[in-house]
C-alpha positions as CSV (number, residue, x, y, z in Angstrom):
1,M,0.0,0.0,0.0
2,N,2.8,2.4,0.8
3,A,4.4,1.8,-2.6
4,A,1.1,3.0,-4.3
5,F,1.1,6.1,-2.1
6,D,4.8,6.8,-2.8
7,A,4.2,6.5,-6.5
8,A,1.1,8.8,-6.4
9,E,3.0,11.4,-4.4
10,Q,6.0,11.2,-6.6
11,A,3.8,11.8,-9.7
12,L,1.3,14.3,-8.2
13,G,2.8,15.8,-5.0
14,P,1.5,15.4,-1.5
15,I,-1.9,13.7,-1.1
16,D,-4.5,15.7,0.7
17,I,-7.6,13.7,0.1
18,V,-8.4,10.0,-0.4
19,V,-11.7,8.9,-2.0
20,N,-12.5,5.3,-1.2
21,N,-14.7,4.1,-4.1
22,A,-14.1,0.4,-4.0
23,G,-16.9,-2.1,-4.3
24,I,-18.0,-5.3,-5.9
25,S,-21.2,-7.2,-5.4
26,I,-22.2,-10.8,-5.9
27,V,-26.0,-11.4,-6.3
28,R,-27.1,-14.5,-4.6
29,P,-29.7,-15.4,-1.9
30,A,-28.1,-15.1,1.6
31,L,-28.9,-18.8,2.3
32,E,-26.9,-19.8,-0.8
33,M,-24.0,-17.4,-0.3
34,P,-20.7,-19.3,0.0
35,E,-18.1,-18.0,2.4
36,E,-15.7,-17.3,-0.5
37,D,-18.2,-14.9,-2.1
38,W,-18.9,-13.1,1.2
39,D,-15.1,-12.7,1.7
40,A,-14.5,-11.4,-1.8
41,V,-17.1,-8.6,-1.4
42,V,-16.1,-7.7,2.1
43,D,-12.4,-7.8,1.3
44,T,-12.9,-5.4,-1.5
45,S,-15.7,-3.1,-0.3
46,L,-14.7,-2.9,3.4
47,R,-11.2,-4.3,4.1
48,G,-9.6,-2.7,1.0
49,A,-11.1,0.7,1.7
50,W,-10.1,0.5,5.4
51,L,-6.5,-0.3,4.5
52,V,-6.3,2.6,2.1
53,A,-7.8,5.0,4.8
54,Q,-5.5,3.7,7.5
55,T,-2.4,4.0,5.3
56,A,-3.3,7.6,4.3
57,A,-4.0,8.5,8.0
58,R,-0.7,7.0,9.2
59,R,1.2,9.0,6.6
60,W,-0.6,12.2,7.4
61,V,0.0,11.8,11.2
62,A,3.7,11.0,10.6
63,A,4.0,14.1,8.4
64,K,1.9,16.2,10.8
65,R,-0.4,17.0,7.9
66,A,-4.2,17.4,7.7
67,G,-6.2,15.1,5.3
68,V,-9.6,14.2,4.2
69,I,-11.0,10.7,3.6
70,V,-14.3,10.4,1.7
71,N,-15.9,6.9,1.7
72,I,-18.3,6.2,-1.1
73,A,-20.9,4.1,0.6
74,S,-24.3,3.3,-0.8
75,I,-28.0,3.7,-0.1
76,L,-27.9,-0.1,0.4
77,G,-25.9,0.5,3.6
78,L,-28.9,2.4,4.9
79,R,-31.8,0.6,3.2
80,T,-30.9,-2.9,2.3
81,I,-32.3,-5.1,-0.4
82,G,-32.2,-8.9,-0.9
83,Q,-29.6,-11.1,-2.5
84,V,-26.6,-8.8,-1.8
85,A,-26.0,-9.3,1.9
86,P,-22.2,-8.8,2.0
87,Y,-22.5,-5.6,-0.1
88,N,-25.2,-4.3,2.2
89,A,-23.0,-5.0,5.2
90,S,-19.8,-3.6,3.8
91,K,-21.5,-0.4,2.6
92,A,-23.3,0.0,6.0
93,D,-19.9,0.2,7.6
94,S,-18.8,2.7,5.0
95,S,-21.8,4.9,5.7
96,I,-20.8,5.3,9.3
97,S,-17.4,6.3,8.1
98,R,-15.4,3.4,9.3
99,A,-16.6,3.0,12.9
100,S,-14.4,4.9,15.3
101,S,-11.8,6.4,12.8
102,P,-13.4,9.9,12.6
103,V,-13.3,10.2,16.4
104,E,-9.7,8.9,16.7
105,W,-8.3,10.8,13.7
106,A,-10.0,14.2,14.3
107,R,-7.3,15.2,16.8
108,H,-4.8,14.9,13.9
109,D,-7.0,17.2,11.7
110,I,-8.1,14.2,9.5
111,R,-11.7,14.4,8.5
112,V,-13.6,11.2,7.5
113,N,-16.9,11.5,5.7
114,A,-19.2,9.2,3.7
115,I,-21.4,9.7,0.7
116,C,-24.3,7.3,0.2
117,P,-25.4,7.6,-3.4
118,G,-28.8,6.3,-4.4
119,Y,-29.6,4.3,-7.4
120,I,-27.1,5.1,-10.2
121,E,-26.7,2.9,-13.2
122,T,-23.2,1.5,-13.3
123,E,-21.5,-1.5,-15.0
124,M,-21.9,-3.5,-11.8
125,N,-25.7,-3.1,-11.7
126,S,-26.6,-2.6,-15.3
127,D,-28.6,-5.9,-15.5
128,F,-30.7,-4.7,-12.6
129,W,-31.7,-1.5,-14.5
130,K,-33.2,-3.7,-17.3
131,T,-35.7,-5.4,-14.8
132,P,-39.2,-4.2,-14.1
133,G,-38.3,-3.8,-10.4
134,R,-35.7,-1.0,-11.0
135,P,-36.1,2.4,-9.4
136,G,-38.5,4.6,-11.2
137,A,-40.1,1.7,-13.1
């Protein structure tokens, strides 16, 4: 992770803001969700975003610099739907801005926020937008 930050800073200068926009989803009923699928979604949408935020915060604290982390969560973290249980869970954590991080990091002038977009057509959910149950249908 540090190598990626080093490369970005070498190319662009000091990093002041991190936008965590990671996410994948696997559509399957919860009773049929294998552990590997749960892990794949949570490792990307939650663990990956956490590690990026933690790395940025550590670097800012060491350099005595302020920073901003914006987590792109989802409306599904606030209002869940069926067949995407791990996505709902991982984005719910994103929507509360990574549990205690904002409280712990505020003293270092690091702000942590979340945005919970609603239904936006993306490559990941394009099949859903073709169904009669889509928003606005």
